[in-house]
N, C-alpha and C positions, 0 to 999 in steps of 0.2 A: 504494500500500500504506500510506503514511503516513496519509492521510486515513481510510482504512478502519480502520486500527489505532486512531487517535485517537477516532473515533466509537464504535466497538464496545467497546473496552477501557476507555473513560472512563465508560461507563454505571454509575451507582450512586456515582460519585465526583464528577462534574461534571454540571451541568444541560446540557440540549441547547444552550442559548444559550452557556454557558461553553465547551463543547467546540467549537462552531462559531467562536466568537471566537478561541479558542486556535489553531485550525487556520489562521485567517486571519492572525494576528499573531505566533504563537509557534512552533508546530510546523512543522518542516521542516528540511531539511539546510542547514547552513552550508557553502558550497562551499570555504571555507578548509580545512575538514577533508579534503575530497577532494583539493584542491591540495597539502596537506601529506602526503598518503598515509596518513592516520590514520583513514580511514572504511572500515568493513568491511560486507560483505553476507553473508548466510547463506542457503543453499539447503536445502530439505527436500523430498524427493520430486520433484525437478526444478523446483521453484517457489521464487520469492523468499519467504523465510520471515521475514527480519528484516534490520535494518541498525542500525548504531551505531558510535560512534567515540570517540576520545580526542583531547585537544588540548594543545599546548604554549602555547597563546595564552590571554590573560586572559579572553576572552569566556566567560561561564559558561553561558548558554543563549540560545535564539532561533535562528531560521533566517536565511537571507539577507534576508528581508523585514523583520527587526527584531532584529539581534544585540544582546545585553545584555552589555556590557563592552567593554573596549578590545581591539584586535586585536594588541597587542604581545605578545612572547614572555615566558613565565614563566621564573623561575630555579629549576631543579630542586633547588638547595641549600636553598631556603626556601619555595617555593610548591608547592601540590599541582597535579598535572596535572588536567585536566578530563575528565569522562566526559560525552559529548554525544550528543544526537539519536538515542536508542535508540527504535526502533519495531519491534514484532513483529506479524506477520500474525495476526489473530485465530485462524485455524485452526491456527497453530503455537504458540499460547500454551501454556505449561507442558509444553513438549516439549524443553527444554534449549537452545533457540536463543539466548535472552537470556544465559544463563550462558556459552555458548561465545563469543559476541561479547564479553562482559565479560572473559573470560580472555585473549582476543587483545589487548584494549585494555590490560589490566593488565600483561601481559608486555612489550608495546611501551613502556609508560610506565616500567617497571622498567629496561628496556634503555637508556632515555634518562636514567637517573639519578634519577627521581622516587621519593620515599619515601612519598607519600600521594596520594590522589585526592579530588576534590571534584566535586559535581554539584548540579544543581537538579532535584529529583525531582518529577514530577507525582504527584498523589495516588494514581492507580492503580499507579505505579511504586514507591511507598514500601515496600510489603510485599516486593517483589522485592529491593530494595536492602538492606533490613534482613537478609534471609536471607544476603546476601553479606557482611554484617558492617558495613555503613555505619551511622553514627550521626547522628542529627539534630543540626545546628548551630543552626538557627533556622527558624521558620515565616516564609514570605514571601508577601505579597499583591501582585500586580502588576496595576495598573489599566491596561487596554489602551486604545488610541486610541478605541475605540467606547464606553468607559465601563464595560465589563464587567471585573470583578475576578476574577483566577484565583489560586487558592491553590497554593503549592508548599511543599516542604521542602528547605532547603539541607542537604546531607549530606556527610560526610567519612569516609574510611577510610585507615588507615595500612597500607601494603603492604610496607615494608622495615624 
C-alpha cells in the first residue's frame, strides 16, 4: 500500500523519477515505531486504508532503509514528538482516514506529555497538514544516494 500511495498521490507534486527514488530511499515504515507501539493502521470497508505513527525518538523521517536523525528519545518538556510515515491508500484519500490516524497519534503524544508535534511533510502531504493546523518551519531538499533531490517541508504544531 505504501508504494501505491507514494506513486499515485505524488503525481503532480513529484516527477516519476523523484517518486521512485523516494520510494527506494525515503518512504517506508521505521520499525522502531512498530516496536515502540506508536504505529497505527486504519481499515475502511474491510481493507487496509492507511497507516501512520508518532514517535518519541529524534528521527524525523525515513524508513528502515534510511532513517534521518538519531534514534535517541526526545524530552517531552522541550522537544516536539514526531509524526511519521503516514500513507493513505489512494482509494481512501479524502475519506477521513488520515485525520483519524493523526488524532490517534496526537492523543498518544499528549498522553506522553508532549506539547507540540513536528514532521517532515512530503509535498502532497503539505495541504493535509496545513488543514490540521501545522505551520511550515522550513523548506528542505534532501539529495538521495542516487543523486535525485526530493523537496519537503518541515512543519510544526502546538497541541497543548
